[in-house]
C-alpha positions, -999 to +999 in steps of 0.1 A: +521-130+436+543-157+421+532-170+387+536-206+398+502-205+414+485-204+380+490-241+376+462-248+400+435-225+387+414-252+371+415-273+402+404-249+428+385-273+450+415-297+454+443-275+468+452-261+502+461-225+503+497-220+516+500-205+551+521-177+536+492-166+515+466-165+543+491-149+568+502-123+542+466-114+536+460-109+574+491-087+575+477-065+548+443-062+564+459-053+597+480-025+583+451-011+563+428-010+593+453+010+614+462+033+586+448+068+579+430+056+548+392+061+549+374+030+536+356+022+514+381+039+491+371+046+455+395+020+439+418-009+448+443-019+422+463-050+429+495-052+409+508-088+405+474-101+416+481-138+408+450-159+414+433-128+428+430-142+463+440-110+481+419-086+462+388-108+467+394-108+505+392-070+503+361-072+481+344-094+506+349-067+533+339-038+510+372-020+511+365-002+478+339+007+452+359-007+423+385-034+420+413-041+395+436-071+393+467-067+372+491-095+362+513-101+332+503-138+333+467-130+326+457-145+292+421-146+280+419-182+292+433-174+327+409-145+331+379-167+321+389-193+347+394-166+373+359-153+367+345-188+371+365-194+403+352-161+418+316-163+407+319-136+382+327-109+408+331-073+399+369-075+398+383-063+365+413-083+352+441-066+332+475-077+318+495-046+325+496-012+342+497+004+307+464-012+299+449+001+331+463+036+325+450+038+289+416+024+296+407+035+331+420+070+337+406+085+368+409+111+395+394+088+420+412+080+453+430+047+447+449+022+468+476+004+448+488-029+462+523-039+451+530-070+473+559-092+464+562-077+430+593-053+429+617-082+434+604-098+402+615-070+379+651-062+370+644-025+371+618-014+397+612+019+379+593-001+352+566-003+378+572+028+399+571+052+370+535+041+362+523+049+397+515+086+392+486+101+410+462+125+394+467+150+422+491+154+452+485+129+481+455+116+463+465+079+462+479+053+486+504+025+480+512-006+499+546-021+490+559-054+505+591-072+494+612-101+507+639-089+531+677-094+534+699-104+505+719-125+530+692-152+529+688-151+491+688-187+479+678-211+452+642-207+465+643-171+455+656-182+420+627-207+419+603-179+425+619-156+399+634-130+424+662-107+413+669-095+448+658-090+484+657-057+503+664-042+537+638-017+551+662+012+546+668+002+509+630+000+502+625+033+520+652+050+500+640+036+467+604+048+473+615+083+485+637+087+454+605+081+434+586+108+453+565+085+476+558+098+511+563+070+537+535+069+563+542+035+578+570+009+575+585-021+591+593-058+590+571-088+596+575-126+602+606-127+623+604-164+629+604-171+592+636-151+589+652-173+616+642-204+597+655-191+565+688-182+581+690-218+595+682-232+560+710-211+546+734-222+572+726-259+566+727-253+529+692-267+524+674-259+491+637-254+493+618-268+463+582-261+475+563-232+461+528-219+470+512-240+442+523-273+456+515-271+493+505-306+504+506-303+542+476-315+562+451-293+580+468-296+614+502-285+601+486-257+581+467-244+611+497-247+633+519-226+610+491-200+605+488-197+643+526-194+647+527-166+621+497-148+637+514-148+671+548-138+655+531-109+637+513-096+669+546-097+688+562-076+660+534-051+662+538-048+699+575-040+696+568-016+667+545+004+690+574+007+714+596+021+686+616-011+684+622-025+649+626-063+648+638-078+614+616-102+595+615-121+563+595-094+546+594-056+549+567-031+539+561+005+533+526+022+532+529+054+512+510+082+497+518+103+467 
């Protein structure tokens, strides 16, 4: 998740969660439910966990026995505030994958989430090289990234993105790093259309997820729109038809 969201941690009761966050969470839950993964899994490790919203939605539904949130922006002060915000839940907060690897070695079956993270690092192998299972096909990995370099804009720069991907590019990158792809696709077609329109009109977006100020009606409307859009995409995917979207994903094992 983008580091911009940390500006709101100490004011949790006074912000509206961006529709992108809630819709993105729903996308993850849907793909996990229809996957081959048997839940509750031993561990969930959320890389780039931000304000830990996503991992706590998994905790609420008992997706795992242990939960780890990892983000380079986690200082002792941020971690303390996250614990307060989440009622001292069982989630363990760490600043790096190296810290996780050194302090929590395990042969337990683990689901690693890497959602909207790879585009933030200049070399993806910095992250991918750390994702090594203790035994073949023991762990699962869910990757999601922004799609299509053709719509790369100042908004991506604002969010700290180095690049956007196509699904074949993400697929190729993961296969080169010995991940076995078990599901893949795009989602949020309508957002891709809007982004292409913004690009055509040369409109620069200044909003980030930490400064969403729309009212309840607009937020609900966008959430509903994204929900319908996602269901349509799933329908076509079942028919073997791939429809482009603003994001692409790969669910893998290794």
